[in-house]
C-alpha positions as a Markdown table, in Angstrom:
| # | Residue | x | y | z |
|---|---|---|---|---|
| 1 | Unk | 90.1 | -37.7 | -140.4 |
| 2 | Unk | 91.5 | -40.0 | -137.8 |
| 3 | Unk | 91.0 | -43.8 | -137.4 |
| 4 | Unk | 89.2 | -43.3 | -134.1 |
| 5 | Unk | 86.4 | -41.4 | -135.8 |
| 6 | Unk | 86.2 | -44.0 | -138.5 |
| 7 | Unk | 85.8 | -46.8 | -136.0 |
| 8 | Unk | 83.2 | -44.7 | -134.1 |
| 9 | Unk | 81.3 | -44.2 | -137.4 |
| 10 | Unk | 81.3 | -47.9 | -138.1 |
| 11 | Unk | 80.0 | -48.6 | -134.6 |
| 12 | Unk | 77.2 | -45.9 | -134.9 |
| 13 | Unk | 76.2 | -47.1 | -138.4 |
| 14 | Unk | 76.0 | -50.7 | -137.3 |
| 15 | Unk | 74.1 | -50.2 | -134.1 |
| 16 | Unk | 70.8 | -51.5 | -135.6 |
| 17 | Unk | 72.5 | -54.7 | -136.8 |
| 18 | Unk | 74.2 | -55.2 | -133.5 |
| 19 | Unk | 70.9 | -55.1 | -131.7 |
| 20 | Unk | 69.5 | -57.7 | -134.1 |
| 21 | Unk | 72.6 | -59.9 | -133.6 |
| 22 | Unk | 72.2 | -59.7 | -129.8 |
| 23 | Unk | 68.6 | -61.0 | -130.2 |
| 24 | Unk | 69.4 | -63.9 | -132.5 |
| 25 | Unk | 70.3 | -67.4 | -131.5 |
| 26 | Unk | 73.8 | -68.1 | -130.2 |
| 27 | Unk | 74.4 | -70.6 | -132.9 |
| 28 | Unk | 74.0 | -70.0 | -136.6 |
| 29 | Unk | 70.8 | -71.3 | -138.1 |
| 30 | Unk | 70.9 | -73.6 | -141.1 |
| 31 | Unk | 70.6 | -70.7 | -143.6 |
| 32 | Unk | 73.7 | -69.0 | -142.1 |
| 33 | Unk | 75.7 | -72.1 | -142.2 |
| 34 | Unk | 74.8 | -72.7 | -145.8 |
| 35 | Unk | 75.7 | -69.2 | -146.8 |
| 36 | Unk | 79.0 | -69.3 | -144.9 |
| 37 | Unk | 80.0 | -72.5 | -146.7 |
| 38 | Unk | 79.0 | -71.0 | -150.1 |
| 39 | Unk | 81.0 | -67.8 | -149.4 |
| 40 | Unk | 84.2 | -69.7 | -148.5 |
| 41 | Unk | 84.5 | -70.8 | -152.1 |
| 42 | Unk | 85.3 | -67.2 | -153.0 |
| 43 | Unk | 87.5 | -66.4 | -150.0 |
| 44 | Unk | 84.6 | -64.4 | -148.4 |
| 45 | Unk | 83.3 | -64.7 | -144.8 |
| 46 | Unk | 80.0 | -64.1 | -143.2 |
| 47 | Unk | 81.3 | -61.7 | -140.6 |
| 48 | Unk | 77.9 | -61.6 | -139.1 |
| 49 | Unk | 74.8 | -63.5 | -139.9 |
| 50 | Unk | 71.6 | -63.2 | -138.0 |
| 51 | Unk | 68.3 | -65.1 | -137.9 |
| 52 | Unk | 64.7 | -64.2 | -137.0 |
| 53 | Unk | 62.4 | -65.9 | -134.6 |
| 54 | Unk | 61.8 | -68.7 | -137.1 |
| 55 | Unk | 65.6 | -69.3 | -137.3 |
| 56 | Unk | 65.6 | -67.9 | -140.9 |
| 57 | Unk | 68.4 | -65.6 | -142.0 |
| 58 | Unk | 67.4 | -62.0 | -142.0 |
| 59 | Unk | 70.7 | -60.0 | -142.2 |
| 60 | Unk | 74.3 | -60.7 | -143.2 |
| 61 | Unk | 77.7 | -58.9 | -143.3 |
| 62 | Unk | 80.0 | -60.2 | -146.0 |
| 63 | Unk | 83.7 | -59.5 | -145.7 |
| 64 | Unk | 86.5 | -60.1 | -148.2 |
| 65 | Unk | 88.4 | -58.7 | -151.1 |
| 66 | Unk | 86.1 | -59.5 | -154.1 |
| 67 | Unk | 82.4 | -59.9 | -154.8 |
| 68 | Unk | 80.8 | -61.5 | -157.8 |
| 69 | Unk | 77.3 | -62.0 | -159.3 |
| 70 | Unk | 77.0 | -65.5 | -158.1 |
| 71 | Unk | 77.3 | -64.3 | -154.5 |
| 72 | Unk | 74.6 | -61.6 | -155.1 |
| 73 | Unk | 72.3 | -64.2 | -156.6 |
| 74 | Unk | 72.9 | -66.6 | -153.7 |
| 75 | Unk | 72.1 | -64.0 | -151.1 |
| 76 | Unk | 69.1 | -62.9 | -153.2 |
| 77 | Unk | 67.7 | -66.4 | -153.1 |
| 78 | Unk | 66.9 | -66.0 | -149.4 |
| 79 | Unk | 63.7 | -64.0 | -149.4 |
| 80 | Unk | 63.9 | -63.4 | -145.6 |
| 81 | Unk | 67.2 | -61.3 | -145.9 |
| 82 | Unk | 66.4 | -57.7 | -145.4 |
| 83 | Unk | 69.8 | -56.2 | -144.6 |
| 84 | Unk | 73.1 | -56.8 | -146.4 |
| 85 | Unk | 76.5 | -55.2 | -145.5 |
| 86 | Unk | 79.6 | -55.4 | -147.6 |
| 87 | Unk | 82.9 | -54.8 | -145.7 |
| 88 | Unk | 86.3 | -54.3 | -147.1 |
| 89 | Unk | 85.3 | -55.3 | -150.7 |
| 90 | Unk | 88.1 | -53.9 | -152.9 |
| 91 | Unk | 87.0 | -55.5 | -156.2 |
| 92 | Unk | 83.4 | -54.9 | -157.4 |
| 93 | Unk | 82.6 | -55.9 | -161.0 |
| 94 | Unk | 81.4 | -53.1 | -163.2 |
| 95 | Unk | 78.4 | -55.1 | -164.3 |
| 96 | Unk | 77.4 | -56.2 | -160.8 |
| 97 | Unk | 73.6 | -56.3 | -160.6 |
| 98 | Unk | 72.2 | -55.8 | -157.1 |
| 99 | Unk | 68.6 | -56.2 | -158.2 |
| 100 | Unk | 68.3 | -59.8 | -157.0 |
| 101 | Unk | 68.7 | -58.6 | -153.5 |
| 102 | Unk | 65.2 | -58.0 | -152.2 |
| 103 | Unk | 66.4 | -56.0 | -149.3 |
| 104 | Unk | 65.6 | -52.7 | -147.6 |
| 105 | Unk | 69.0 | -52.0 | -145.9 |
| 106 | Unk | 72.3 | -51.9 | -147.7 |
| 107 | Unk | 75.8 | -50.7 | -146.6 |
| 108 | Unk | 79.3 | -50.5 | -147.9 |
| 109 | Unk | 82.2 | -50.1 | -145.4 |
| 110 | Unk | 85.9 | -50.3 | -145.2 |
| 111 | Unk | 87.4 | -53.1 | -143.0 |
| 112 | Unk | 88.9 | -51.1 | -140.1 |
| 113 | Unk | 92.3 | -52.3 | -139.1 |
| 114 | Unk | 95.5 | -50.6 | -137.7 |
| 115 | Unk | 96.7 | -50.4 | -141.3 |
| 116 | Unk | 93.6 | -48.7 | -142.7 |
| 117 | Unk | 94.7 | -45.6 | -144.7 |
| 118 | Unk | 93.5 | -42.2 | -143.4 |
| 119 | Unk | 91.9 | -41.4 | -146.7 |
| 120 | Unk | 89.2 | -43.7 | -148.3 |
| 121 | Unk | 90.5 | -45.8 | -151.1 |
| 122 | Unk | 87.5 | -48.1 | -151.8 |
| 123 | Unk | 85.0 | -47.1 | -154.6 |
| 124 | Unk | 81.9 | -48.5 | -156.3 |
| 125 | Unk | 81.9 | -48.7 | -160.2 |
| 126 | Unk | 79.5 | -46.9 | -162.4 |
| 127 | Unk | 76.2 | -48.7 | -162.9 |
| 128 | Unk | 76.2 | -50.8 | -159.7 |
| 129 | Unk | 74.2 | -48.6 | -157.3 |
| 130 | Unk | 71.3 | -47.9 | -159.6 |
| 131 | Unk | 70.4 | -51.6 | -159.6 |
| 132 | Unk | 69.7 | -51.5 | -155.8 |
| 133 | Unk | 66.1 | -50.5 | -156.6 |
| 134 | Unk | 64.4 | -52.1 | -153.5 |
| 135 | Unk | 66.7 | -50.4 | -151.0 |
| 136 | Unk | 65.2 | -47.9 | -148.6 |
| 137 | Unk | 68.2 | -47.4 | -146.3 |
| 138 | Unk | 71.8 | -47.1 | -147.7 |
| 139 | Unk | 75.0 | -46.1 | -146.0 |
| 140 | Unk | 78.7 | -45.7 | -147.0 |
| 141 | Unk | 81.5 | -45.8 | -144.6 |
| 142 | Unk | 85.1 | -44.8 | -145.7 |
| 143 | Unk | 84.3 | -44.9 | -149.4 |
| 144 | Unk | 85.2 | -42.6 | -152.2 |
| 145 | Unk | 82.1 | -41.0 | -153.7 |
| 146 | Unk | 82.0 | -40.0 | -157.4 |
| 147 | Unk | 79.6 | -38.1 | -159.5 |
| 148 | Unk | 78.3 | -41.4 | -161.0 |
| 149 | Unk | 77.7 | -42.7 | -157.5 |
| 150 | Unk | 75.7 | -39.5 | -156.5 |
| 151 | Unk | 73.7 | -39.7 | -159.8 |
| 152 | Unk | 72.7 | -43.3 | -159.2 |
| 153 | Unk | 71.9 | -42.8 | -155.5 |
| 154 | Unk | 69.6 | -39.9 | -156.6 |
| 155 | Unk | 67.8 | -42.4 | -158.9 |
| 156 | Unk | 66.8 | -44.6 | -155.9 |
| 157 | Unk | 63.5 | -42.8 | -155.4 |
| 158 | Unk | 62.4 | -45.3 | -152.7 |
| 159 | Unk | 65.2 | -44.2 | -150.4 |
| 160 | Unk | 64.1 | -43.2 | -146.8 |
| 161 | Unk | 67.5 | -43.1 | -145.1 |
| 162 | Unk | 70.9 | -42.0 | -146.6 |
| 163 | Unk | 74.1 | -41.9 | -144.6 |
| 164 | Unk | 77.8 | -41.1 | -145.4 |
| 165 | Unk | 80.4 | -41.7 | -142.7 |
| 166 | Unk | 84.0 | -40.6 | -143.2 |
| 167 | Unk | 83.7 | -40.6 | -147.0 |
| 168 | Unk | 85.6 | -38.5 | -149.5 |
| 169 | Unk | 83.6 | -36.8 | -152.2 |
| 170 | Unk | 85.2 | -36.1 | -155.6 |
| 171 | Unk | 85.6 | -32.4 | -156.4 |
| 172 | Unk | 83.1 | -30.7 | -158.7 |
| 173 | Unk | 80.2 | -33.0 | -158.0 |
| 174 | Unk | 76.7 | -31.7 | -159.1 |
| 175 | Unk | 74.2 | -32.3 | -156.3 |
| 176 | Unk | 71.3 | -30.7 | -157.9 |
| 177 | Unk | 69.4 | -33.9 | -158.5 |
| 178 | Unk | 69.6 | -34.7 | -154.8 |
| 179 | Unk | 66.2 | -33.1 | -154.6 |
| 180 | Unk | 64.8 | -36.2 | -156.4 |
| 181 | Unk | 64.8 | -38.2 | -153.2 |
| 182 | Unk | 61.3 | -37.1 | -152.3 |
| 183 | Unk | 60.7 | -39.9 | -149.8 |
| 184 | Unk | 64.0 | -39.2 | -147.8 |
| 185 | Unk | 63.3 | -38.9 | -144.1 |
| 186 | Unk | 66.9 | -39.1 | -142.7 |
| 187 | Unk | 70.2 | -37.7 | -144.1 |
| 188 | Unk | 73.5 | -38.1 | -142.2 |
| 189 | Unk | 76.9 | -36.8 | -143.4 |
| 190 | Unk | 79.6 | -37.2 | -140.8 |
| 191 | Unk | 83.4 | -37.0 | -141.0 |
| 192 | Unk | 83.2 | -36.0 | -144.6 |
| 193 | Unk | 84.0 | -32.3 | -144.3 |
| 194 | Unk | 86.5 | -32.1 | -147.1 |
| 195 | Unk | 85.2 | -32.1 | -150.6 |
| 196 | Unk | 81.6 | -31.4 | -149.7 |
| 197 | Unk | 80.3 | -28.1 | -151.2 |
| 198 | Unk | 77.8 | -27.3 | -148.4 |
| 199 | Unk | 76.2 | -24.3 | -150.2 |
| 200 | Unk | 75.5 | -26.4 | -153.3 |
| 201 | Unk | 74.2 | -29.4 | -151.4 |
| 202 | Unk | 72.1 | -27.3 | -149.0 |
| 203 | Unk | 70.0 | -25.9 | -151.9 |
| 204 | Unk | 68.8 | -29.4 | -152.7 |
| 205 | Unk | 68.5 | -30.5 | -149.0 |
| 206 | Unk | 66.1 | -27.6 | -148.5 |
| 207 | Unk | 63.7 | -29.2 | -151.0 |
| 208 | Unk | 63.5 | -32.5 | -149.2 |
| 209 | Unk | 60.2 | -31.7 | -147.5 |
| 210 | Unk | 59.7 | -35.1 | -145.8 |
| 211 | Unk | 63.1 | -34.9 | -144.0 |
| 212 | Unk | 62.7 | -35.6 | -140.3 |
| 213 | Unk | 66.4 | -36.2 | -139.3 |
| 214 | Unk | 69.3 | -34.2 | -140.6 |
| 215 | Unk | 72.9 | -34.6 | -139.3 |
| 216 | Unk | 75.7 | -32.6 | -141.0 |
| 217 | Unk | 79.4 | -32.1 | -140.4 |
| 218 | Unk | 80.7 | -30.0 | -143.3 |
| 219 | Unk | 82.8 | -27.2 | -141.9 |
| 220 | Unk | 80.4 | -24.6 | -143.3 |
| 221 | Unk | 80.3 | -21.1 | -141.9 |
| 222 | Unk | 76.6 | -20.3 | -141.9 |
| 223 | Unk | 73.3 | -22.2 | -141.7 |
| 224 | Unk | 71.0 | -21.7 | -144.8 |
| 225 | Unk | 67.8 | -19.8 | -144.1 |
| 226 | Unk | 66.0 | -22.3 | -146.2 |
| 227 | Unk | 66.5 | -25.0 | -143.5 |
| 228 | Unk | 63.5 | -23.2 | -141.9 |
| 229 | Unk | 61.4 | -24.7 | -144.7 |
| 230 | Unk | 62.1 | -28.3 | -143.5 |
| 231 | Unk | 59.1 | -28.1 | -141.2 |
| 232 | Unk | 58.9 | -31.9 | -140.6 |
| 233 | Unk | 62.3 | -32.0 | -139.0 |
| 234 | Unk | 62.3 | -33.7 | -135.6 |
| 235 | Unk | 66.1 | -33.7 | -135.2 |
| 236 | Unk | 68.7 | -31.2 | -136.5 |
| 237 | Unk | 72.3 | -31.8 | -135.6 |
| 238 | Unk | 75.0 | -29.5 | -137.1 |
| 239 | Unk | 78.2 | -30.8 | -135.6 |
| 240 | Unk | 81.8 | -29.6 | -135.8 |
| 241 | Unk | 81.1 | -26.7 | -138.2 |
| 242 | Unk | 82.0 | -23.0 | -137.9 |
| 243 | Unk | 78.5 | -21.7 | -137.1 |
| 244 | Unk | 78.2 | -18.6 | -134.9 |
| 245 | Unk | 74.5 | -17.9 | -135.4 |
| 246 | Unk | 71.1 | -19.5 | -136.2 |
| 247 | Unk | 68.9 | -17.8 | -138.8 |
| 248 | Unk | 65.5 | -16.7 | -137.5 |
| 249 | Unk | 63.8 | -19.0 | -139.9 |
| 250 | Unk | 64.9 | -22.0 | -137.7 |
| 251 | Unk | 62.1 | -20.8 | -135.4 |
| 252 | Unk | 59.6 | -22.3 | -137.9 |
| 253 | Unk | 60.7 | -25.9 | -137.0 |
| 254 | Unk | 57.9 | -26.4 | -134.5 |
| 255 | Unk | 58.2 | -30.2 | -134.6 |
| 256 | Unk | 61.9 | -30.2 | -133.6 |
| 257 | Unk | 62.7 | -32.3 | -130.6 |
| 258 | Unk | 66.5 | -32.5 | -130.9 |
| 259 | Unk | 68.9 | -29.6 | -131.7 |
| 260 | Unk | 72.6 | -30.4 | -131.7 |
| 261 | Unk | 75.1 | -27.6 | -132.2 |
| 262 | Unk | 78.1 | -29.2 | -130.6 |
| 263 | Unk | 81.6 | -28.2 | -131.8 |
| 264 | Unk | 80.7 | -24.8 | -133.3 |
| 265 | Unk | 81.7 | -21.2 | -132.5 |
| 266 | Unk | 78.6 | -19.9 | -130.7 |
| 267 | Unk | 79.4 | -17.2 | -128.1 |
| 268 | Unk | 75.8 | -17.1 | -126.9 |
| 269 | Unk | 72.7 | -19.3 | -127.1 |
| 270 | Unk | 70.6 | -17.9 | -130.0 |
| 271 | Unk | 67.3 | -16.2 | -128.9 |
| 272 | Unk | 65.5 | -18.2 | -131.7 |
| 273 | Unk | 66.1 | -21.4 | -129.7 |
| 274 | Unk | 63.4 | -20.1 | -127.3 |
| 275 | Unk | 60.8 | -20.5 | -130.1 |
| 276 | Unk | 61.5 | -24.2 | -130.4 |
| 277 | Unk | 59.1 | -25.2 | -127.7 |
| 278 | Unk | 58.9 | -28.9 | -128.7 |
| 279 | Unk | 62.6 | -29.4 | -127.9 |
| 280 | Unk | 63.4 | -32.3 | -125.6 |
| 281 | Unk | 67.2 | -32.3 | -126.2 |
| 282 | Unk | 69.5 | -29.3 | -126.7 |
| 283 | Unk | 73.3 | -29.7 | -127.1 |
| 284 | Unk | 75.7 | -26.8 | -127.3 |
| 285 | Unk | 78.8 | -28.6 | -126.0 |
| 286 | Unk | 82.2 | -27.3 | -127.1 |
| 287 | Unk | 81.4 | -23.7 | -128.1 |
| 288 | Unk | 82.3 | -20.4 | -126.5 |
| 289 | Unk | 79.1 | -19.6 | -124.6 |
| 290 | Unk | 79.5 | -17.5 | -121.4 |
| 291 | Unk | 75.9 | -17.2 | -120.3 |
| 292 | Unk | 72.7 | -19.2 | -120.1 |
| 293 | Unk | 69.9 | -16.7 | -121.1 |
| 294 | Unk | 66.5 | -16.6 | -119.4 |
| 295 | Unk | 64.9 | -17.4 | -122.8 |
| 296 | Unk | 65.9 | -21.0 | -122.3 |
| 297 | Unk | 63.2 | -21.2 | -119.7 |
| 298 | Unk | 60.6 | -21.3 | -122.5 |
| 299 | Unk | 61.6 | -24.8 | -123.4 |
| 300 | Unk | 59.1 | -26.5 | -121.1 |
| 301 | Unk | 59.5 | -29.9 | -122.7 |
| 302 | Unk | 63.3 | -30.0 | -122.5 |
| 303 | Unk | 64.7 | -33.2 | -120.9 |
| 304 | Unk | 68.4 | -33.1 | -121.8 |
| 305 | Unk | 70.6 | -30.0 | -121.7 |
| 306 | Unk | 74.2 | -30.3 | -122.6 |
| 307 | Unk | 76.4 | -27.1 | -122.4 |
| 308 | Unk | 79.7 | -28.6 | -121.5 |
| 309 | Unk | 83.1 | -27.3 | -122.5 |
| 310 | Unk | 82.1 | -23.6 | -122.7 |
| 311 | Unk | 82.8 | -20.5 | -120.6 |
| 312 | Unk | 79.8 | -20.4 | -118.3 |
| 313 | Unk | 80.5 | -18.9 | -114.8 |
| 314 | Unk | 77.0 | -18.8 | -113.3 |
| 315 | Unk | 74.0 | -21.2 | -113.3 |
| 316 | Unk | 70.9 | -18.9 | -113.5 |
| 317 | Unk | 67.8 | -19.6 | -111.4 |
| 318 | Unk | 65.7 | -19.3 | -114.5 |
| 319 | Unk | 66.9 | -22.8 | -115.3 |
| 320 | Unk | 64.5 | -24.2 | -112.6 |
| 321 | Unk | 61.6 | -23.4 | -114.9 |
| 322 | Unk | 62.7 | -26.5 | -116.9 |
| 323 | Unk | 60.6 | -28.8 | -114.8 |
| 324 | Unk | 60.9 | -31.7 | -117.2 |
| 325 | Unk | 64.7 | -31.6 | -117.2 |
| 326 | Unk | 66.3 | -35.0 | -116.5 |
| 327 | Unk | 69.9 | -34.4 | -117.6 |
| 328 | Unk | 72.0 | -31.3 | -117.0 |
| 329 | Unk | 75.6 | -31.4 | -118.2 |
| 330 | Unk | 77.7 | -28.2 | -117.4 |
| 331 | Unk | 81.1 | -29.9 | -117.0 |
| 332 | Unk | 84.2 | -28.2 | -118.2 |
| 333 | Unk | 83.1 | -24.6 | -117.7 |
| 334 | Unk | 84.1 | -21.8 | -115.2 |
| 335 | Unk | 81.3 | -22.3 | -112.6 |
| 336 | Unk | 82.3 | -21.5 | -109.0 |
| 337 | Unk | 79.2 | -22.4 | -107.0 |
| 338 | Unk | 76.6 | -25.1 | -106.6 |
| 339 | Unk | 73.2 | -23.3 | -106.3 |
| 340 | Unk | 70.7 | -24.6 | -103.8 |
| 341 | Unk | 67.8 | -23.9 | -106.3 |
| 342 | Unk | 68.9 | -26.9 | -108.4 |
| 343 | Unk | 66.9 | -29.0 | -106.0 |
| 344 | Unk | 63.8 | -27.6 | -107.7 |
| 345 | Unk | 64.5 | -29.7 | -110.8 |
| 346 | Unk | 62.6 | -32.7 | -109.4 |
| 347 | Unk | 63.0 | -34.9 | -112.4 |
| 348 | Unk | 66.8 | -34.5 | -112.6 |
| 349 | Unk | 68.6 | -37.9 | -112.8 |
| 350 | Unk | 72.0 | -36.7 | -114.0 |
| 351 | Unk | 74.0 | -33.6 | -112.9 |
| 352 | Unk | 77.5 | -33.1 | -114.1 |
| 353 | Unk | 79.5 | -30.1 | -112.7 |
| 354 | Unk | 82.9 | -31.7 | -113.0 |
| 355 | Unk | 85.9 | -29.8 | -114.3 |
| 356 | Unk | 84.8 | -26.4 | -113.2 |
| 357 | Unk | 86.1 | -23.9 | -110.7 |
| 358 | Unk | 83.8 | -24.8 | -107.8 |
| 359 | Unk | 85.0 | -23.8 | -104.4 |
| 360 | Unk | 81.8 | -24.4 | -102.3 |
| 361 | Unk | 79.8 | -26.6 | -100.0 |
| 362 | Unk | 77.4 | -29.1 | -101.4 |
| 363 | Unk | 73.9 | -27.9 | -100.7 |
| 364 | Unk | 71.9 | -30.4 | -98.6 |
| 365 | Unk | 68.8 | -29.5 | -100.6 |
| 366 | Unk | 70.1 | -31.6 | -103.4 |
| 367 | Unk | 69.1 | -34.7 | -101.3 |
| 368 | Unk | 65.6 | -33.8 | -102.3 |
| 369 | Unk | 66.3 | -34.9 | -105.9 |
| 370 | Unk | 64.8 | -38.4 | -105.5 |
| 371 | Unk | 65.4 | -39.3 | -109.2 |
| 372 | Unk | 69.1 | -38.5 | -109.1 |
| 373 | Unk | 71.3 | -41.4 | -110.3 |
| 374 | Unk | 74.5 | -39.6 | -111.3 |
| 375 | Unk | 76.3 | -36.6 | -109.6 |
| 376 | Unk | 79.8 | -35.6 | -110.8 |
| 377 | Unk | 82.0 | -33.0 | -109.1 |
| 378 | Unk | 85.6 | -34.2 | -109.9 |
| 379 | Unk | 88.1 | -31.7 | -111.3 |
| 380 | Unk | 87.1 | -28.7 | -109.2 |
| 381 | Unk | 88.9 | -26.5 | -106.6 |
| 382 | Unk | 87.4 | -27.4 | -103.2 |
| 383 | Unk | 84.3 | -29.5 | -102.5 |
| 384 | Unk | 83.1 | -29.3 | -98.9 |
| 385 | Unk | 80.2 | -30.5 | -96.7 |
| 386 | Unk | 78.4 | -33.8 | -96.8 |
| 387 | Unk | 78.1 | -36.2 | -99.8 |
| 388 | Unk | 74.6 | -36.8 | -101.1 |
| 389 | Unk | 72.4 | -39.5 | -99.5 |
| 390 | Unk | 69.8 | -39.8 | -102.3 |
| 391 | Unk | 68.4 | -43.3 | -102.3 |
| 392 | Unk | 68.8 | -43.9 | -106.1 |
| 393 | Unk | 72.3 | -42.4 | -106.5 |
| 394 | Unk | 74.6 | -44.9 | -108.2 |
| 395 | Unk | 77.4 | -42.8 | -109.7 |
| 396 | Unk | 79.1 | -40.0 | -107.7 |
| 397 | Unk | 82.4 | -38.1 | -107.6 |
| 398 | Unk | 83.5 | -35.4 | -105.2 |
| 399 | Unk | 87.0 | -34.4 | -106.2 |
| 400 | Unk | 88.4 | -36.6 | -103.4 |
| 401 | Unk | 92.2 | -36.4 | -103.3 |
| 402 | Unk | 92.3 | -33.0 | -105.0 |
| 403 | Unk | 90.2 | -30.8 | -102.7 |
| 404 | Unk | 92.1 | -28.0 | -100.8 |
| 405 | Unk | 90.5 | -28.9 | -97.5 |
| 406 | Unk | 89.9 | -32.7 | -97.5 |
| 407 | Unk | 88.9 | -32.7 | -93.8 |
| 408 | Unk | 85.9 | -30.5 | -94.6 |
| 409 | Unk | 84.2 | -33.2 | -96.8 |
| 410 | Unk | 82.6 | -36.3 | -95.4 |
| 411 | Unk | 80.2 | -39.0 | -96.4 |
| 412 | Unk | 76.9 | -40.0 | -94.8 |
| 413 | Unk | 76.9 | -43.5 | -93.2 |
| 414 | Unk | 73.8 | -44.6 | -95.0 |
| 415 | Unk | 74.2 | -43.7 | -98.6 |
| 416 | Unk | 73.8 | -45.7 | -101.9 |
| 417 | Unk | 76.9 | -44.3 | -103.5 |
| 418 | Unk | 79.9 | -44.7 | -101.2 |
| 419 | Unk | 83.2 | -43.0 | -101.8 |
| 420 | Unk | 86.5 | -44.9 | -101.3 |
| 421 | Unk | 89.0 | -43.3 | -98.8 |
| 422 | Unk | 86.5 | -40.7 | -97.7 |
| 423 | Unk | 85.8 | -40.3 | -93.9 |
| 424 | Unk | 82.3 | -40.7 | -92.6 |
| 425 | Unk | 80.5 | -37.8 | -91.0 |
């Protein structure tokens, strides 16, 4: 695992906190100042401390080398705190009791620096996690996960959200009690491919009937048929694995709105995808797909379609049946033409055809896309004709400087997205 992925994981995992921080007052409230002063006694800092509308502390990130029970008790004395994050804590006492923390969100993460080791080194002693009884949302970033950790997490029966980012799991862990998390609605395992026995874990995952959001990156070769039993799923993202096919049972997921299969080994879009008629977002970026099948036209609710970095040569006209489509990303393929019929996608706001093999004129019909905000054509062979003059267009690129015939491309005088160093028509 690389440090970039670790940093990305930290950013993703802390998005919720960042939003809260942005909405809090610019200056610390009295509670935050008191906590910061208290933490300084133990060489700890309040890396982030946020307040609610009444200027009372509601979340905090504590950073340092060591934590102790006095710190836990102090934080627990503030009934308004709902989220606590520990960052870079190397020394956690074996008898640390988290029960005084009446919080719903808890996270443990490494402090990411240029010297951060590639493999996780931080760990949580036996007996600590089982005391976090009030927690509903728990996440681990760059931590070593042991059998004891897994057992104690499985005892937190109020858990709704569980996330592992760039963690390292000990070998031989028994995940059978994972099924005890009956209230779990969201499970994320990213950047933890090594040491995770996917087949063993999936048997328990398939028994989590309330699961609505499932994101996995485990380098597995096949998707379990029992995933079709998770009929409450709204989002299924199986990223960076070795999957080549979807089991027919996936067609039972009638509530699914998001299907992410980025970074796998699909050579075609599975026919079963056509049964997922509630889909609003489909991502098949970075696979080996050469054709967009007509079955995709059955996805009447689809808003976002990402099939970048594949081997597609032709955009089929059947795609125009996706009348709710807003974003179409087909960059980094082998497409040679820009079809006029794309103008029929009236709700389209983003169209990315960059890094293809396009040697064609821009269809003037695309000016009919009144919602279009972004139009990308960089990295092609030869773009000719007139640039678009759509009133709402803000971001545009036309391969300027790299076209074979620069004098055959010009821009309209009255357009909302002007192109530097391009002649006017």
